[in-house]
Residue, then its C-alpha position, 0 to 999 in steps of 0.5 A: m908652952q907645950k909646943w916648945l917642950v915637944r920641939e926640945e924633946g925632938q931635938g934631944l932625940v935627934e942628938y942622941g941618934l947622931i951620937i949613936f950613929l957616930v959611935a957605931i961608925v967608930v966601932i965599925a972602923i975599929l973592927v975593920l982595922l983590928g978584925p984580922q988581928i983579933g981573929s988570929i988571937f982567937s984562932g991561937i986560943t982555940s988551937s991551943i985548947 
């Protein structure tokens, strides 16, 4: 019975890893697409200060 629990915990760990991987890909894609716009906003803020 404990072997079954160990296998299920390992499966859950893999699922969490996949979710974190997919979230990281989405965040990187957003930063690549919006990076220049965010940079120009911060440049405008720092120049006005």
